[in-house]
GUGU-756355 format. One record per residue: residue number from 1; residue in three letters; x negated, y negated, z negated of N, C-alpha, C in turn. Coordinates in steps of 0.001 Angstrom, whole numbers. Atoms other than C-alpha are relative to their C-alpha. Example, Ala and Ser with C-alpha at 12.3 -4.5 7.8 and 13.67 -1.06 7.14 Angstrom:
% GUGU-756355
R  num  residuo   n_east  n_north     n_up  ca_east  ca_north    ca_up   c_east  c_north     c_up
R    1      Ala     -890     1190        0   -12300      4500    -7800     -900    -1200        0
R    2      Ser      820     1190       60   -13670      1060    -7140      770    -1090     -730
% end
This chain:
% GUGU-756355
R  num  residuo   n_east  n_north     n_up  ca_east  ca_north    ca_up   c_east  c_north     c_up
R    1      Unk    -1432     -188      369  -222778   -203433  -215308      277     1489     -336
R    2      Unk     -146    -1334      206  -222904   -199744  -214998     -714      481    -1301
R    3      Unk      672     -226     1338  -225430   -199666  -217868      804     -409    -1246
R    4      Unk     -832      361     1087  -223147   -201613  -220059     1274      890     -338
R    5      Unk    -1151     -984       49  -220170   -199325  -219321     -501     1348     -443
R    6      Unk      518    -1258      619  -222289   -196325  -219972     -322     -184    -1565
R    7      Unk      257      270     1580  -223381   -197818  -223458     1181      -36     -740
R    8      Unk    -1342       64      711  -219764   -198594  -224317      588     1413        0
R    9      Unk     -481    -1451        3  -218760   -194961  -223337     -719      807    -1085
R   10      Unk      889     -841     1007  -221583   -193542  -225501      570     -525    -1370
R   11      Unk     -518      440     1344  -220416   -195747  -228453     1326      627     -322
R   12      Unk    -1274     -476      116  -216819   -194601  -227972      100     1366     -424
R   13      Unk       14    -1433      118  -217763   -191021  -227716     -664      297    -1485
R   14      Unk      497     -297     1396  -219998   -191264  -230904      986     -313    -1054
R   15      Unk     -973      239      977  -217117   -192893  -232771     1022      996      -29
R   16      Unk     -932    -1094       66  -214752   -190181  -231676     -556     1258     -694
R   17      Unk      649    -1280      607  -217314   -187482  -232717      -39     -249    -1442
R   18      Unk      133      271     1502  -217796   -189224  -236069     1383      146     -692
R   19      Unk    -1314     -178      566  -214074   -189354  -236582      412     1523      -39
R   20      Unk     -343    -1326      123  -213764   -185715  -235847     -674      696    -1147
R   21      Unk      882     -629      987  -216611   -184793  -238093      601     -392    -1447
R   22      Unk     -493      500     1197  -215139   -186911  -240878     1166      664     -365
R   23      Unk    -1366     -642      194  -211723   -185384  -240414     -277     1431     -496
R   24      Unk      361    -1435      346  -213297   -181836  -240620     -752       40    -1341
R   25      Unk      957     -173     1037  -215915   -182525  -243285       16    -1161    -1000
R   26      Unk       58     1162      902  -214998   -185739  -244933      -21      229    -1508
R   27      Unk      -48     -446     1532  -214065   -184136  -248368    -1308      467     -369
R   28      Unk     1309     -663      422  -217417   -182144  -248379     -960    -1206      -86
R   29      Unk      829     1131      136  -219235   -185385  -247673      261     -889    -1128
R   30      Unk     -413      683     1312  -217429   -187289  -250434     -479      648    -1172
R   31      Unk      431     -986     1082  -218124   -184311  -252731    -1397     -232     -273
R   32      Unk     1481      -21       16  -221798   -184324  -251858     -577    -1333     -679
R   33      Unk      453     1294      487  -222241   -188076  -252445      366     -234    -1366
R   34      Unk     -392      249     1377  -220303   -188050  -255667     -844      702    -1019
R   35      Unk      891     -835      789  -222434   -185166  -257104    -1400     -682      -55
R   36      Unk     1450      618       23  -225685   -186942  -256038       36    -1186     -891
R   37      Unk        0     1297      592  -224559   -190265  -257535       42      427    -1523
R   38      Unk     -130     -496     1481  -223624   -188399  -260890    -1385      330     -540
R   39      Unk     1412     -523      306  -226930   -186592  -261053    -1043     -984     -249
R   40      Unk     1035     1182      -38  -228977   -189648  -260293      259     -989    -1197
R   41      Unk     -358      866     1201  -227079   -191737  -262946     -471      588    -1225
R   42      Unk      422     -609     1188  -227687   -189180  -265563    -1474       51     -166
R   43      Unk     1366      -82       -2  -231319   -188756  -264783     -636    -1369     -268
R   44      Unk      528     1335      318  -231841   -192557  -264895      419     -555    -1349
R   45      Unk     -495      421     1176  -229877   -193022  -268019    -1095       -1    -1186
R   46      Unk      888     -132     1264  -232005   -193932  -271186      675      148    -1152
R   47      Unk     -886     -161     1338  -229339   -194436  -273816     1521     -148      420
R   48      Unk    -1332     -160     -315  -225680   -194125  -274020      847     -124    -1286
R   49      Unk     -889       89     1028  -222824   -195133  -276258     1380       33      516
R   50      Unk    -1543       46     -454  -218967   -194654  -276049      839      410    -1251
R   51      Unk     -941     -611      780  -215877   -193977  -277861      490     1173      655
R   52      Unk     -426    -1113     -698  -214310   -190716  -277209     1285      565     -688
R   53      Unk    -1111     -763      546  -211168   -188581  -277756      125     1408      502
R   54      Unk     -189    -1388     -466  -210693   -184815  -277568     1472      472     -417
R   55      Unk    -1210     -538      304  -207300   -183338  -277288       23     1497      394
R   56      Unk     -274    -1492     -221  -206409   -179524  -277501     1464      418      151
R   57      Unk    -1360     -553     -133  -203439   -177647  -276326      -42     1445     -541
R   58      Unk     -112    -1433      478  -202652   -174631  -278479     1469      347     -247
R   59      Unk    -1326     -220      227  -199049   -173912  -277927      766    -1143     -606
R   60      Unk     -671     1182      776  -196999   -175911  -280583    -1012     -968     -653
R   61      Unk     1004      815      582  -200294   -177217  -281929     -848     -831      949
R   62      Unk      799      791     -752  -201957   -180190  -280432    -1117     -888     -670
R   63      Unk      862      755      687  -204775   -181243  -282492     -935     -846      786
R   64      Unk      770     1041     -724  -206993   -184107  -281445    -1045     -609     -954
R   65      Unk     1072      744      719  -210103   -186128  -282712     -346    -1077      783
R   66      Unk      646     1153     -691  -211485   -189370  -281843    -1233     -539     -794
R   67      Unk     1235      485      710  -214838   -190933  -282721     -864     -819      950
R   68      Unk     1019      595     -755  -218000   -192496  -281356    -1247      826       39
R   69      Unk     1141     -723      -78  -221130   -191154  -280009    -1153     -838      670
R   70      Unk     1166      757     -554  -224543   -192459  -279239    -1117      880      369
R   71      Unk      973     -893     -401  -227520   -190879  -277486    -1217     -809      616
R   72      Unk     1284      534     -465  -231114   -191778  -276847     -913     1103      472
R   73      Unk      861    -1087     -461  -233259   -189549  -274690    -1273       21     -726
R   74      Unk     -614    -1253     -489  -234516   -187023  -275211      796      649    -1129
R   75      Unk     -555     -776     1046  -233351   -185726  -278650      715     -769    -1266
R   76      Unk     -574      770     1109  -231579   -188507  -280705     1527      -73      327
R   77      Unk    -1348      117     -122  -227902   -188308  -281315      705     -583    -1248
R   78      Unk     -835      356     1161  -225270   -189965  -283581     1379      193      413
R   79      Unk    -1350     -318     -184  -221818   -188571  -283729      814     -357    -1226
R   80      Unk     -898      595     1125  -219096   -190301  -285873     1422      471      342
R   81      Unk    -1448     -392     -269  -215639   -188739  -286228      876     -795     -845
R   82      Unk    -1050      919      786  -212551   -190772  -287208     -136    -1402      594
R   83      Unk      -80     1525     -426  -212150   -194618  -287066    -1500     -471       -3
R   84      Unk     1329      590      -34  -215332   -196332  -286031     -430     -764    -1183
R   85      Unk      443      820     1142  -215296   -198634  -289015      -68      853    -1280
R   86      Unk     -132     -815     1094  -214538   -195827  -291440      -42     1489      328
R   87      Unk       62    -1368     -558  -215770   -192431  -290091      226     1031    -1133
R   88      Unk     -203    -1119     1064  -214707   -189176  -291896    -1300      767      -80
R   89      Unk     1103     -927       27  -217894   -187421  -290812    -1097     -678      999
R   90      Unk     1055      526     -866  -221309   -188656  -289323    -1085     1066       33
R   91      Unk     1224     -824     -353  -223874   -186352  -287695     -992     -804      700
R   92      Unk     1016      690     -601  -227253   -187793  -287054    -1090     1089      353
R   93      Unk     1123     -888     -444  -229796   -185627  -285004    -1159     -684      785
R   94      Unk     1181      583     -537  -233279   -186597  -284343     -941     1198      496
R   95      Unk      920    -1124     -481  -236276   -184552  -282878     -374      974    -1156
R   96      Unk      441     -841     1087  -237041   -183364  -286349     1144      475     -952
R   97      Unk    -1099     -448      980  -233783   -183204  -288353     1317     -212      461
R   98      Unk    -1398      207     -272  -230108   -183006  -288294      844      -66    -1376
R   99      Unk     -571      261     1303  -228048   -184448  -291046     1623     -259      201
R  100      Unk    -1503      190       -5  -224200   -184480  -291769      257     -754    -1394
R  101      Unk     -481      678     1265  -222616   -186911  -294243     1437     -313      202
R  102      Unk    -1469      279       49  -219060   -187684  -295310      176    -1268     -726
R  103      Unk     -119     1331      674  -218848   -191413  -295935     1322     -212     -818
R  104      Unk    -1160      332     1014  -216596   -192578  -298808      414     1101     -834
R  105      Unk     -208    -1013      792  -216889   -189391  -300570    -1235      234     -965
R  106      Unk     1123     -310      774  -219051   -188006  -303302     -689     1134      333
R  107      Unk      662    -1147     -387  -220217   -185157  -301372    -1366     -363      449
R  108      Unk     1311      187     -203  -223976   -184642  -300912     -279     -143     1559
R  109      Unk      418       37    -1259  -225883   -185343  -297636     -329     1478      418
R  110      Unk      246    -1370     -463  -226097   -181977  -295723    -1209     -104     1077
R  111      Unk     1116     -238    -1026  -229492   -181141  -293964      331     1319      651
R  112      Unk     -493    -1202     -659  -228529   -178580  -291390    -1176      642      837
R  113      Unk      986     -946     -546  -230673   -175811  -290108      566      717     1187
R  114      Unk     -379     -523    -1158  -230222   -174676  -286590     -945     1157      376
R  115      Unk      964     -916     -267  -231804   -171585  -285073     -865     -491     1078
R  116      Unk     1007      666     -906  -233258   -172907  -281822      364    -1483      273
R  117      Unk     -137     1525     -123  -233654   -176683  -281080     1072     -143     1049
R  118      Unk    -1070      355    -1164  -231501   -176366  -277811     1484      232     -665
R  119      Unk    -1283     -250      582  -228683   -175077  -279962      543    -1281     -802
R  120      Unk     -227     1372      572  -228748   -178284  -282093      403    -1079      953
R  121      Unk     -223      996    -1062  -228822   -180464  -279067     1439      352      597
R  122      Unk    -1226     -415     -596  -225712   -178565  -277578     1100     -288     -905
R  123      Unk    -1055      247      816  -223698   -178891  -280539      415    -1447     -257
R  124      Unk     -279     1421      222  -223992   -182628  -281147      216     -733     1370
R  125      Unk     -231      740    -1219  -223935   -183451  -277492     1316      363      701
R  126      Unk    -1228     -353     -594  -220592   -181996  -276971     1042    -1059      345
R  127      Unk     -951     1293     -282  -218801   -185424  -276929     -695     -932      932
R  128      Unk      592      789     -949  -221217   -186870  -274343      403      482     1343
R  129      Unk     -340     -510    -1361  -220843   -186635  -270609     -780     1234      395
R  130      Unk      941     -939     -371  -223633   -184170  -270771      578     1446      350
R  131      Unk     -454    -1329     -297  -221657   -180816  -270808      647      -58     1451
R  132      Unk     -780      201    -1220  -219632   -182131  -267758     -899     -172     1077
R  133      Unk      908      180    -1019  -222656   -183191  -265874     -688     1393      295
R  134      Unk      704    -1341     -278  -224250   -179694  -266394      837      880      797
R  135      Unk     -871     -750     -856  -221173   -178148  -265033      -28     -301     1477
R  136      Unk       17      398    -1341  -221327   -180129  -261987    -1299      428      722
R  137      Unk     1333     -322     -490  -224971   -179042  -261536      -20     1548      104
R  138      Unk      182    -1447       26  -224312   -175290  -262102     1272      679      277
R  139      Unk    -1417     -660     -317  -220605   -174623  -261265       68      405     1506
R  140      Unk     -154     -621    -1416  -219269   -173231  -257968     1471     -302      392
R  141      Unk    -1344      227     -661  -216247   -173541  -255669      436    -1304     -138
R  142      Unk     -358     1366      204  -216113   -177244  -255784     1078     -431      947
R  143      Unk     -945      678     -749  -213224   -179130  -254488      149    -1526     -256
R  144      Unk     -242     1432      176  -212616   -182834  -253725     1567      -61     -296
R  145      Unk    -1459      137      253  -209267   -183695  -255425      589    -1392      426
R  146      Unk     -422     1300     -511  -209127   -187389  -254706     -387    -1117     -843
R  147      Unk      323     1200      814  -209105   -190693  -256584     1118     -133    -1054
R  148      Unk    -1022      267     1047  -207397   -191622  -259864     -617    -1072     -833
R  149      Unk      613      972      980  -207879   -193952  -262799      276      545    -1467
R  150      Unk       19     -364     1495  -208807   -193377  -266467     -317    -1261     -757
R  151      Unk       53     1221      856  -208172   -196168  -268918     -269    -1239     1060
R  152      Unk      108     1152     -883  -207903   -198652  -265836    -1266       76      867
R  153      Unk     1257       23     -881  -211280   -197534  -264334      319     1016     1155
R  154      Unk     -138     -808    -1097  -211304   -196235  -260822     -883     1336      -44
R  155      Unk      829    -1212      185  -212510   -192553  -260717      122      881     1373
R  156      Unk      124    -1032     -932  -213563   -189890  -258233      360     1398     -700
R  157      Unk     -370    -1179      690  -211921   -186494  -259175     -387     1147      772
R  158      Unk      550    -1220     -548  -213616   -183153  -258542      501     1181     -902
R  159      Unk     -425    -1181      753  -212620   -179639  -259518     -935     1036      444
R  160      Unk     1018    -1031     -198  -214835   -176591  -259862      236     1190     -924
R  161      Unk       92    -1160      897  -215362   -173145  -261404    -1062     -205    -1023
R  162      Unk     1045      385     1064  -217334   -173776  -264603     -930     1393      -64
R  163      Unk      870    -1076      277  -220423   -171555  -265187      450      827    -1397
R  164      Unk     -554     -684     1140  -219821   -168773  -267670     -615     -400    -1286
R  165      Unk      701      529     1229  -222312   -170259  -270125      839    -1096     -676
R  166      Unk     -854     1197      547  -220018   -173375  -270424     1251      571     -683
R  167      Unk    -1272     -481      603  -216830   -171450  -270999     -253      814    -1312
R  168      Unk      413     -730     1512  -218604   -169291  -273705     -177     -890    -1013
R  169      Unk      324      942      965  -219706   -172415  -275448     1107    -1106     -159
R  170      Unk    -1159     1047     -125  -216345   -174285  -274980      396     -459    -1417
R  171      Unk     -375      322     1414  -215751   -174246  -278758     -842    -1050     -529
R  172      Unk      773      938      522  -218636   -176580  -279219      630    -1396      277
R  173      Unk     -588     1220     -371  -216687   -179337  -277463     1245     -225     -834
R  174      Unk    -1235      261      579  -213420   -178778  -279157       -4      246    -1547
R  175      Unk       77     -392     1310  -214655   -177689  -282624      421    -1157     -907
R  176      Unk     -492     1002      897  -214265   -181121  -284236     1431     -310      -42
R  177      Unk    -1394      139       35  -210696   -181329  -283151      850     1112     -702
R  178      Unk     -715     -974      534  -209722   -177891  -284252     -162      169    -1539
R  179      Unk      276     -179     1423  -211276   -177784  -287721      390     1375     -497
R  180      Unk     -258    -1312      504  -209847   -175034  -289781      837      828      833
R  181      Unk     -911     -763     -854  -207400   -174031  -287044     -808      913     1024
R  182      Unk      825     -679    -1033  -210335   -172749  -285036      -59     1510     -162
R  183      Unk      265    -1313      278  -210772   -169460  -286732     1067      957      666
R  184      Unk     -818     -988     -545  -209357   -166491  -284772      801     -488     1160
R  185      Unk     -723      483    -1180  -208060   -168565  -281887     -794      235     1228
R  186      Unk      813     -357    -1280  -209121   -167209  -278429      253    -1205      926
R  187      Unk     -295     1261     -759  -209219   -170737  -277019     -587       74     1347
R  188      Unk      631      335    -1339  -211703   -170751  -274275      -24     1253      897
R  189      Unk       11    -1227    -1034  -211124   -167193  -272833      764     -218     1331
R  190      Unk     -814      313    -1242  -208676   -168503  -270259     -469    -1213      725
R  191      Unk      501     1139     -745  -210777   -171397  -269182     -626      401     1370
R  192      Unk      362     -447    -1319  -210961   -170895  -265450     -498    -1120      928
R  193      Unk      568     1120     -849  -211481   -174312  -263812      -87    -1144     -844
R  194      Unk      322     1389      713  -212755   -177759  -264814      233    -1072     1024
R  195      Unk     -263     1293     -749  -211533   -181139  -263490     -782    -1022     -674
R  196      Unk      950     1110      430  -214127   -183940  -263770      392    -1270      588
R  197      Unk     -257     1281     -442  -213345   -187609  -263526    -1248     -879        1
R  198      Unk     1112      916        5  -216290   -189691  -262320      210    -1367      219
R  199      Unk      -98     1455      -69  -216416   -193328  -262971     -660     -449     1259
R  200      Unk      499      500    -1181  -216872   -194906  -259544    -1131    -1089      -48
R  201      Unk     1019     1152      288  -218946   -197803  -260972    -1316      575     -519
R  202      Unk     1219     -589      587  -221461   -195715  -263018     -380     1257      526
R  203      Unk      300    -1369     -451  -221167   -192302  -261407      153     1052    -1085
R  204      Unk     -111     -972     1138  -220838   -190750  -264834     1458      558     -346
R  205      Unk    -1236     -594      483  -218039   -188439  -266181      671    -1116    -1145
R  206      Unk     -676      613     1122  -215410   -190418  -268277     1182      800     -382
R  207      Unk     -980     -929      433  -212988   -187582  -268471     -270     1274      471
R  208      Unk      257    -1375     -458  -213178   -183779  -268358     1256      727     -489
R  209      Unk    -1199     -872      395  -210296   -181221  -268392     -301     1531      220
R  210      Unk      118    -1395      -84  -210529   -177533  -269069     1240      550      370
R  211      Unk    -1289     -442     -509  -207761   -175785  -267119       87     1629       98
R  212      Unk     -229    -1369     -176  -206272   -172367  -267090      205      312     1599
R  213      Unk     -205     -372    -1340  -205838   -170489  -263772     1238     -606      541
R  214      Unk    -1273      659     -558  -202405   -171850  -263376       84    -1535       26
R  215      Unk       81     1390      144  -203600   -175376  -263865      477     -719    -1315
R  216      Unk     -414      591     1387  -202324   -175778  -267453    -1233     -378     -735
R  217      Unk     1131      623      708  -204520   -177928  -269599     -281      767    -1257
R  218      Unk      520     -571     1280  -206587   -176201  -272366     -381    -1114    -1051
R  219      Unk      523     1136      732  -208371   -179263  -273547     -544    -1030      770
R  220      Unk      593     1136     -735  -209568   -182667  -272471     -904     -861     -832
R  221      Unk      936      886      686  -212391   -185050  -273383      182    -1312      848
R  222      Unk     -132     1220     -698  -212055   -188780  -272572     -918    -1081     -624
R  223      Unk      855     1052      546  -214586   -191581  -272891      417    -1279      282
R  224      Unk     -493     1452     -279  -213842   -195248  -273293    -1121     -897     -595
R  225      Unk     1024     1005      465  -215825   -198418  -274038    -1462      488      275
R  226      Unk     1315     -522     -358  -218893   -196869  -272304    -1018    -1080      115
R  227      Unk     1174      922     -106  -222251   -198736  -272878    -1123      867      370
R  228      Unk     1116     -765     -574  -225291   -197620  -270827    -1255     -856     -121
R  229      Unk     1284      673      -31  -228869   -198669  -271397      158    -1309     -671
R  230      Unk     -285     1288      872  -228074   -201217  -274188    -1311     -292     -765
R  231      Unk     1286      191      911  -231662   -200908  -275684       41      712    -1249
R  232      Unk       75     -776     1349  -231010   -198409  -278407    -1482      385     -148
R  233      Unk     1384     -516      319  -234158   -197383  -280299      195      933    -1152
R  234      Unk      -66    -1074     1025  -235045   -194814  -282933      631     -491    -1200
R  235      Unk     -527      606     1126  -234070   -197241  -285684     1449      143     -138
R  236      Unk    -1353     -194      -87  -230496   -196818  -284568      499     1357     -446
R  237      Unk     -244    -1283      347  -230604   -193265  -285504     -604      455    -1314
R  238      Unk      672     -160     1364  -231951   -193859  -289041      803     1079     -909
R  239      Unk     -619     -911      981  -231188   -191248  -291722      476     -761    -1166
R  240      Unk     -447      561     1306  -229337   -192079  -294944    -1128     -211     -926
R  241      Unk      878      336      970  -231042   -193451  -297987     -733     1312     -626
R  242      Unk      696    -1087      697  -233723   -191153  -299542      464      369    -1315
R  243      Unk     -456     -278     1381  -232058   -191424  -302931     1143      870      -11
R  244      Unk    -1130     -790       27  -229004   -189557  -301831     -330     1496     -125
R  245      Unk      246    -1466       80  -228681   -185980  -302928      155      760     1312
R  246      Unk      -73     -825    -1205  -229288   -183507  -300179      146     1457     -283
R  247      Unk     -276    -1337       58  -228118   -179984  -299743     -250      736     1327
R  248      Unk      163     -669    -1340  -229194   -177510  -297076     1118      895      386
R  249      Unk    -1104     -827     -546  -226637   -175867  -294814     -517      652     1333
R  250      Unk      453     -624    -1281  -227279   -173268  -292119     1171       93      864
R  251      Unk    -1022       63    -1010  -225336   -173784  -288952      423     1494      428
R  252      Unk     -549    -1407     -416  -223025   -170777  -288077      564     -116     1382
R  253      Unk     -540      371    -1290  -222549   -170577  -284413     1388      722      320
R  254      Unk    -1411     -557      -63  -219427   -168342  -284982     1080     -987     -491
R  255      Unk     -836     1014      523  -217778   -171327  -286664     -551    -1456       87
R  256      Unk      512     1282     -102  -218969   -174517  -285135      848    -1057     -562
R  257      Unk     -861     1004      659  -216055   -176406  -286654     -556     -324    -1351
R  258      Unk      368      285     1438  -217634   -176010  -290128    -1078     -867     -134
R  259      Unk     1021     1000       78  -220492   -178409  -289276      763    -1271     -274
R  260      Unk     -690     1362      184  -217930   -181231  -289246     1018      -74    -1110
R  261      Unk     -938       15     1053  -215928   -180191  -292201     -822      -73    -1450
R  262      Unk      534      -88     1340  -216738   -180930  -295942      -45     1545     -452
R  263      Unk      148    -1491      527  -217859   -177577  -297721     1200      534     -467
R  264      Unk    -1235     -621      514  -214560   -177074  -299418     1041      132     1077
R  265      Unk     -936     -166    -1024  -212686   -177357  -296142     -374      974     1057
R  266      Unk      509     -880    -1058  -214771   -174967  -294241      337     1492     -328
R  267      Unk     -426    -1386      401  -213150   -171858  -295865     1355      270      677
R  268      Unk    -1147     -389     -604  -210407   -169801  -294465     1342     -494     -798
R  269      Unk    -1142      520      729  -206765   -170749  -295319      395      905    -1135
R  270      Unk     -422     -892     1045  -206236   -167649  -297436    -1064     -226    -1287
R  271      Unk      977      196     1058  -209433   -168365  -299438      396    -1166     -735
R  272      Unk     -359     1378      692  -208320   -172082  -300054     1191      270     -788
R  273      Unk    -1192     -208      692  -204869   -170761  -301091     -441      745    -1237
R  274      Unk      467     -830     1183  -206611   -168379  -303402     -669     -972    -1093
R  275      Unk      600      941      839  -208699   -171294  -304841     1154     -812     -811
R  276      Unk    -1116      719      611  -205455   -173217  -305591      727      786    -1061
R  277      Unk     -577     -884      970  -203872   -170250  -307284     -907      279    -1259
R  278      Unk     1017     -271      995  -207080   -169713  -309315       45    -1255     -941
R  279      Unk     -235     1327      781  -206948   -173408  -310506     1192      -84     -811
R  280      Unk    -1314       73      601  -203302   -173270  -311243      109      931    -1111
R  281      Unk      -18     -976     1038  -203678   -170089  -313297     -783     -501    -1129
R  282      Unk      972      411     1079  -206625   -171481  -315268      556    -1106     -682
R  283      Unk     -638     1037      846  -204856   -174679  -316088     1196      366     -810
R  284      Unk    -1163     -428      740  -201673   -172867  -317125     -482      689    -1346
R  285      Unk      354     -787     1007  -203486   -170409  -319386     -839    -1016    -1008
R  286      Unk      801      867      954  -205725   -173289  -321014     1114     -712     -735
R  287      Unk    -1119      683      768  -202514   -175138  -321867      801      934     -830
R  288      Unk     -775    -1019      741  -200697   -172013  -323204     -881      758    -1144
R  289      Unk      763     -741     1022  -203301   -169836  -324917    -1513     -324      -53
R  290      Unk     1344      379      -30  -206600   -171550  -324175     -745     1101      965
R  291      Unk      661     -799    -1139  -209294   -170000  -321851    -1378      392     -465
R  292      Unk     1422     -235      507  -212171   -169114  -324203     -693     1189      591
R  293      Unk      657    -1361     -447  -212590   -165532  -322799      -34      -34     1478
R  294      Unk      166        3    -1487  -212442   -166666  -319097     1298      699      756
R  295      Unk     -968     -714     -563  -209155   -164936  -318523      717     -732     1183
R  296      Unk     -685      781    -1134  -207828   -167825  -316299     -766      266     1277
R  297      Unk      749     -229    -1236  -210751   -167373  -313886      205     1454      604
R  298      Unk     -147    -1443     -387  -210288   -163519  -313881     1357       56      731
R  299      Unk    -1356     -117     -722  -206633   -163994  -312883      -29     -756     1353
R  300      Unk      166      618    -1377  -207460   -166437  -310115     -749      930      851
R  301      Unk      745     -885     -778  -210090   -164044  -308719      764     1097      429
R  302      Unk     -956    -1094     -370  -207493   -161261  -308761      998     -399     1023
R  303      Unk     -795      615    -1025  -205163   -163493  -306828     -665      -18     1310
R  304      Unk      672     -132    -1272  -207733   -164011  -304198     -258     1379      601
R  305      Unk       58    -1356     -697  -208364   -160331  -303844     1101      579      506
R  306      Unk    -1290     -577     -540  -204757   -159563  -303413      402     -692     1301
R  307      Unk     -252      586    -1147  -204494   -162230  -300750     -846      350     1247
R  308      Unk     1014     -194    -1145  -207538   -161264  -298716     -228     1502      319
R  309      Unk       96    -1460     -272  -207249   -157481  -298885      601      365     1359
% end
């Protein structure tokens, strides 16, 4: 009898001790388990597909972009911007090549040259869970925020201080949304904290938020219709037909948005305004006095010089 009472007492004491530990360290335990589940899920993942949306907050400007992304480990990516059935831009990256096309236009296929291989992967992986997973592995000052839902899916919400490398490369995530508005905007300088929403079923991020020090939102990435390990193969990342005209383009790290823009839209606003003035002047002179001596183009070039001085 005494033995039974002692056993019951031990069980009660153990339960009380467990309750005290959970009260004191419960959030830390939840945090550790969530990080381990996320890391394990990303390591096990073979291929990934999803729709996504990126929203940016720039004062009165709130540009956004939606699209689809596919990934096959280790170096195959397909990024489509716009409506899935009719994308405005498609980027295909394999171990050997990176191509950009603009479906529905007469623009040539662009073969893009990147400096290091890692740079190419970073640019096209911006709309995957990858940059958010990397922050979870390299960030600091983690906090358990609680639970929430994203598009009806139950999530674990964590907050952290992102590594400096991530904030420095923040433009790679938002570049497709910003487009021509990216130039000269100090977007990521005030990125102080990151909030990540981990899908409780898969363990992977399905939403990430870049926050200012006061908690205001800088930009967000949200994934939906996520498909994992659906048997993607290299043929799903095939390049366009060999008969299409191909033009080489060198990726400019200072302007990541230009990778996703047709060549004529990758120029500054003043330059494009100058182009319009040039063409208008040329058409006017051709109609009035002809343009045999090239005076229309000279006038247009002069207008550009005046605008950009």
